[in-house]
N, C-alpha and C positions, 0 to 999 in steps of 0.2 A: 678601260681600266685593271690594275691585275689586285688579288683579293686586299683588302686590307691587311696590313701587316701582323695586327691582333687577332683581325677576324680568321688569319691564318693559324696563328697560336691554338686560338679556338676549337678551330675544327681537329689539330692535332690532338690535343687533351680531349677531346672527344672520341677519338680513334683508339689512344693509348689504352683511356678507361674501360673500353672494350665490353660497353652494356650493351643488353639486347634491347634492339629496335624494339619500337611500339608494336610494328607489326604483329611480332614475334610475341605478344603477350597477350594476355586476357585482358577487357578495359580495364577491370580491375586495376590490376597489375600497372597496368599504364601510368593511371593517375596517380599511383603511388607514388612511382617513379617521377611523377614529372611535378610533384608536389614536393618532393625532396631535392629537386636538382632546380627548378626554376630560379629560386632568390640566388643563387651562386653567386652569379656575376650582374645582380643587378643594381644599380646606386644605394646609394644609404637611405635609408627609410624617411622622409621629412618630417617633423612633430607636427599635430597637428592640434587644433586646439580643441576639435574632437573626433572621434570615429564610433557610429552608432550602427549596430546590425535591427534591420528593422521586419518586419515579416509582411509580403504583399502575397494578396488574396490573385490567384490567377481564373482565368474565365471555366476553366473544367472543375473548379471549387477547390483545389489544390492551396498551399501556400509556398512562394522561395522567399530565401532570403536577398536581401540588399541591403550594399554596406554604403553606408553618406558619412564622407571626409568632409570635416566643417574646418577651412585653414586659420579663419580666425572667428569671433565669436559674429553670432549670427544677429544682423541688426535689421530687425520687423521692419521698422519706418525705412531702410533703404537696404532693401530686398539684394542679394548676389545672386549673381550667375550662375547656370550650372551645367555639367556635361554628364551624360548619362554613357557609362562606359560599358562596354561586353568583353571580356576576355577572349581571350584565343584560346586555341586547342582542341581543333578539328569536331566539335561540336560534342566531345567523347574526355577528352581532357580538361585540367583547368576549373580555377576558382577564383572567387574574390580572393583567397588567400596567395595564389599565385600571381597575381597581379594586382599586391597591395603597394611595393614600392610605384608602380610606372603612375597608378591613381592618386599617390601622395604629390608626386612630383607634378600632374597639371594642375591638383588642389592650389601647391603651392605658387608655382610658377605662372599659370593662369589668372591665379588670384579668383579662383569661381568653389563651387565646392562640387564634389563629384559623387557620384550615386554608380558604385558596383554594382553590376546584377550577377545573381546566383542563378544563371536557366538552368532547368534540369535537362541530364546530361544523355547522348546516348550510349549503348543501346535501350538500355531503361527505358528510355524516353525519347522514338523517333521523330523525325521531321511530320509536322511541322510545331512540335512542342517546344524547341527553342524560339522562334521566329515568334508564336503568340505569347511566350516568358519576356519575352524581349520588349515588345510591345506593349504586352499589359502592365511592364513596370513602367515603361514612359509615361503612359497616360495616366498612371498611380500619379506617379512627380508632379505631375502638369497640374492633376488634380487635386493634390496636396501641397504645393510650392510654399504656400502662405505660410504651414505649419511650421516649415523647416526655414524662413528665412530665404526663400529662392523665390525669385522674379520669375514667373512662369512663361514672360517675352520672352528671356535667354536662356533657351534651353539650346543644347547642342548634344547631338549622337556620337556618338565614334567606337573605334575595340579595332584591335588585331585581328589578322586573320581571319578565323573565321567568325568572330566577334567585329570586324570588319563587314562582311558579309550580312550581320543582323541589323548591325546600324544603314547600311544603304536601305537595308528594305524596309525598316524601321520609318526611315526617310521618306518612304513613298508612303507606307501608311500614316505615317503623322499626317500628309499633306492631303488625303483622303477623308484623314478625321478631323480638320479643320483645326489642327496643332502646328501654330508656325514654326518650327526652328531656325537657328541661326546660321547652322551649320552641322555639316555630316563629316566627321575627322575618321577617316581609313588608310589602316595602317598596313601595307601589303595584304589587302583584301583579296580573299576567294571569293571567285566573280561566275566561272565556267561550272560545268557539270564534267566537264568530259576533258580530259588532258592533252590535248592536242594541237599546243603552241610552242613556237622555238623555243621559247624558255624550257618549257617542259621537258621538251626533247635533252638539251643541251645538259639540263641540268639537275637531273632526276636524281643521279647518285652523287656522295660526297660534299653535297654543301647543306647540311645538316636535316632538309628537312626532303625526303626522299619519296620518286613516286609510288614505292609500295604504301610507303606510310599514307599518304593522301590517299591511294585508294584503300586503305583498310580503315582510316576515316569515317570516306565514303558511305563503305560498307555497313559499319555502324548505325549510319544515323539516316538513311533515306529506306524507306519501305518497301520499295520495289526501282523496278528502272527509271520508270514513270516521272519519279521524284526527281530523276537527274535534270529531267525537262522543267521542270518549277522555276517560276522567273524569282519565289522566295530561298528561294536554294541557288540558281543560276541568275544572279540579275542581270549578267551581261548579254545572253543568250538563249535564258530559258525560255520557250513560248506557250507553255500551258499556264493561262491566267495575266497573261503580262502584260503590266499597265502602261499608261503613257508618262514616260519620264517626265516630263514638262514641268517644271513649275515645282523643283524637289527644292530642298534646303542646300545654297551653296556648299561645294565641296574642296577637301585638301584631302590629296591623295599622298599616300609615301611607298613606291617601292623599293626593292634592293636589286642589287645589277646582277648579285650571284642567288638568287630566288626562285624555284621554278614557278613562281606565282607573281611574275612582275609582269609579264608579256597582258596576262589578260586585267593586269590591274592599270596597265596603260591603258587599254582598248578601253575597258568602262569609263575611265578619265574622260575621252574621246566620245564615248556613247552618252555621257551627261552634257559634254559644253552640244553635243551635236544637237541635242535636245533644247539646246538656250540655257542651259544653268550653268552659273559661273563657276569656275573650277582650276583649282591651281595643283599643279600634280611635281611630284620631283621625285625621280628615281636617284637614292643613293647609291654613290657610286663605290664600290669596291666591300660592298655590305651584303648582308645572306639574311633568311629569313631570321626572326627573333631577332635583330639585333636593337629592338628598343631596348629589351631584359637584358642589352648587356654592358651598358654605361658604367656602371663600375669597372668594370677591365677595357673597355673600349672608348677609350678617349672621345674620339674622332665622333660619339653616339651623340657627344654633348649638342652637337651643331641641330640635329633632326630632333631632339626632345625641345631644345630651345626655338625651333623656327613653329615647332605643332604648336608649343605654350603661345608662341605668336600669334599663329592662325588665329586662335582661341580666344585670346586678349583684343583681337582687334573684330572678330565676331559679335565678342560680347560689348566694345565700345570699352573697354578697359584699357584704362595707360600701363 
C-alpha cells in the first residue's frame, strides 16, 4: 500500500522544516528538539481525575519520576487495572512529558490507571540502566498497587519503539520475579541490535526514522559492542544471557509498513508465538515510525489507538 496521504504530508512538512537530524546534534540538543516537536501532531490531551508525579527508588540508590494518570476517582474497594508505559526515544530522548497525550488516551480509552516511567537516559546513563529503571518501576507499582487503588493482578506493560523494547524485557523479568502480567503492548518495538533486515535496507532514509539516527541512538546507549548481543537490548536475537521466552504475558504487537523496525517487530511476534505465547500482530498499512503520536493530524491513526485500547480492555476484563 502507498504511504497514507496524511503521513506523506507529515514527511513533506518535516523535509521543508529542514531541522537538523538527531544524529547531527548533541544528546542534550536532541532532547530539547524532541520535547518541542513531540506534541505537535498529538491527539488532544484527555482530561483526567488526577495526574500525580511520584519518586521511585531504584536499585542503585537513585530515584526516578513516574507519572500516574487516574481517569476516574480511585475506588479502593474496586481497584482499577493499570498500564505501565515506557516512552520511546532511542533510550536517549523522550520523557513522561513527550508521551503525555498517548498516556492520557490509554487511561481514558482502556479505563485504566497509567504509570508513565521517566527512566534515565543515555549517554549519561548507559545500558542496562534503562532496563533496571523500567523493571524497578514495575516492581514498585506491583508492591504498592493497593495504595493507589490499583489491582496488582491486572497490570500490563507497554511502550513504543525503545519503550517497546523495555516493555517486552520487563515481561520476561516479571515472569521470573513471579509478577503475573496480563499483557505486553508493544508499539513498533526495537528488538535487534543489528540493522540487517530488509525493512532496514529499504526504509533507511526518508521515512522519519533513519538508519543513521538509529545507529546514533545505539551508540549513546551501549557501553561496548558486546551489549548489542545482550538479550535485554536485543530480545529477538541477543544471545548473551538469553532466557527462555515461554510463559510470558500475552502480546499485542503493532508495526508500521514504512518503518525500518517493521521486520524485526514481526520477527519478534513470531518468536513469542513459537515459544507458545498468545500474540496478536498487526502491521498498519501506509504508516511510519512514531505514527501513534500523530493522531491529531492523521485521522486513520484512530483505528490503531482503538485497537490497542481494546486489547488492553480485553486483557483487563473491562467492557
